[in-house]
N, C-alpha and C positions, 0 to 999 in steps of 0.2 A: 548486487543489484538492490537499489532501494525498494523495499517492500512495504507492506501495510504500516508498521510502526514508524518507519522512516518518513513515509509520505505524510502521516499524521503530524509528525513534528515539523515538517516543512510547512504544512498548512497553518499550524499555530504561529510559526514565525512570520509567514506571509500576511496573516490576518492583521497583525499589529503594524506592519510596515507599508503595505500597498493597497489594502482594501479601502475603498473610498477615495483613492487617489486617481488623478487623470494621467493616462499614458501619453507621454509626449511623442514617443516614436518607438517602433520595434526595429532594431538593427539585426540583420542576419548576416553572419560572416561566412558560414559554410553553405554552399549551394545544395549539399546533400541533406541538410537538416529539414528543410521544408518539404513536406510530402503532399501538399494540397495546392490547388491552383485558384480556388475561389472560396472565400474572399481573398483579396490581396492584402499583404501586410500593412501597406500604407493606409488602408481603410480603418485601421485601429487607432490611428493617431487622433488624439483629442478625446477619446472615449474614456469614461470612468469605469474603473474595475469595481464591480459590485460585489463579487464573491469569489472565493477559491474553494474548490471541492475536490474530492477524490473519486476517480473512476477506475477501480482495480488498482493497478500500480501507476496510474496516470494522474497528473495534476491538471485540473481544468480551471482556467481563468475565465470568468464570466463578465463580459463588458456590456455597456449600454446597447440597446436595440438588438439584444439576443445575438451578439457576436461572442464567439468562444475561441479560446486557444487551448489545445489539448496537447500536453507535453508528456512524452514517455522518456524517462531518464535512462532506461535500459541498464547496463551493467555499471558504467563508470560516469554517467552524467551527474552533475552536481549544480546546485544553485548557490550563488554567492552574492551577498549584499555589499555594494561598493558605493563610494561617494558619487554624486551626480556627474554624468558625462564620462564615466570611467571607460578607459580604452579596453577593447576586447583583446584578450591575450592572443598573440599570433599563433601559437601552437595548440593550445587547449581550448581557446574560445570558440564558441559556436554562435552565440546570439546575445543580445542585450535588450532588456526592457527598461526604457528611460522614464523615470518618474521624477516629479519635482524634488522629492526628498532624497532620492538616490537611484542607483542603477542596479537592476537585478541581472547578474551575469549568469549565463549558462555555459558551463565548461564540461569537457569530457576528456579524461586521460586515455592514453593508448593510441596506437597507430590507426586502428579501425574505429571510426565513429559510427555508433549504432543508434544514438539518441534520435528521436523523431519529433517533429512539430507539425500539428495539423491546425488549420483554421476552419471554423465551421459557423454556420448560421442556424439558429433555432434549436429547440430541444431535439428534433429529429436528427439534426446533424451530429449532435453529441451522442445520441443513442446508437448511432451507427458504429461507434467505437466501443460499445459495451458488450463484452463477451457473454454476459448474462449470469455470472456467478453471484451467489448470495453474499451478503455482508456477514462475515464469520463471527463478528462480535455482537451484532444487532439481532441476528436470527435466534429464535428459541430452539430448544433442544430437538423437538420433533422435526423442525425444518432442517436443522443441521444434519440429523441422522438420515433424513430422506435424501438429502443431497449426497451424503457420504456413501450411501449404499445404492444409489440409483443405477450404477453400472458396476460390472465386475472388473476392478482394477486393483493394483497394489495401493496401499494407503498413501504412499508418497505420491504416486501419480494422481490419485484422486484429489489430494490436498492442493497440488500444484496446477490442477486443471482450471483455467479461468472461467470455463463454462459452468463449473460447479461451485467454486469458491473464489471470492474476489480479493485480490491483493496478496496471496500467499505464493511464495516462490521456493526455490531449492533450499536457501539458507534457513528460513524459518520453519519449513516443513520438517527438516532434520531436527531442529531444536524442539518443535512441538511433539514429535513422535518420541524423542528421547525423554521429554518430561512426562509424556503419557505412558512410558514404559511399553511401547508397542513397536514391533518390527516394521520397518518401512516396506518390507516385501510381503507382508501379510495381505491377503486379499480382503477386499471390503465385504464380500459375500460370505466370508468365513470368520467374521468377528464373533468371538466368544471370550468371556472373561470370568467364567465360573459363576458363582451366585451373586446376584444383584442385591444391594441393600434396599431396593425399591425406591430410592430417591432419584429424582431427575434433576436435582440441583448440583452443579459441578462443585466438587469439594475443594476447599482451599488448601494450598500447599504452603511453602515457606513464604516469608514476607518479601515484598517487592523491594529491590535495591532502591535506596533513596527515599523510601516511604517513612512515615512516622513510626509505623510498627517496627520496621527494621532498625530505626534509630533507638527505639526503646529497648530492643533486645541487645543491640551492640553497645549502647551507651553513647554512640556518636554516629554520624553519617560521613562516610569517606567522601572527600571532594571529588574523587574520580567517578563516583556514581552519579552520572549526569542525568538530566531529564530524559535524554534519549535512551539510556540503558534502562531506566525505570519503565518507560513506555514499552520498550522491547520486551522486558520481562512480563509486564501485565498482559500484553497481546499473546505472547507465547504461552503463558500459564492459562489464560482464558480459553484459548483454542484447544490446548492440551486437555483441559478439563472436559470440554465438549466431546472430544474424540474418545476419551476414556469412558464417559457416560454413554456415548453412542455404542461403544463396544459392548458395554454391559447390557444395555437395553435391547441389543440386536441378537442376543444369544438364542432367543426362542425362534427367530426367523432366519437363522443362518442356513445357507445352502450346504448340504452335506458334501464332503469331499468325494470325488470320483477318481477312480484309477484310470 
């Protein structure tokens, strides 16, 4: 399932291709994709796409006059940039956003299509789709620690709860906890990590794939280390650092184990 790093890469790609462009029409091939009734898809025709943002694991397209499209790719949903007027694939295709410069295709592999598309008006319409989790990379350590220890759950369940953290799912939560050297089954109320060094700044680990630091150490950058893998590493390492620091700083307030 596309999660925070993947969605950020999508946003960067969309920014250079469709932001500022006029949507000619929205074609929907699957009747199960659209989950809202108002506004209608044809009301978007002719409107300029002003911005693309992230809402958890969702991509939000913001058009003129406070019209919004909220897209959840779920497990196998993907966005593909094609020439103008591209045909929607018969088996995988769900929808197409037609712009003057090209067509943004929405596809989903598999027999069961779970991707969803909502149309909304105004900020309130978008807010209705926000579970309320904090931005895991923008939040400071105290806010992160407060969200992590708000309820008694396993670390994995806490990290994947969209009401607590925005954009983290099963795949990245496993990588985050592995990088933090913490068990996914450990309870958030029992976080202890021995002596703290007193620092609230997440410590750096190895260099990010594809980064200049990595190139300096290796002497070269592998062509396989794409921008997506670098983004994935930075997000994983950043969140793992916060989990590790939260564990250290929470040792004084941890709830004792009971039999």
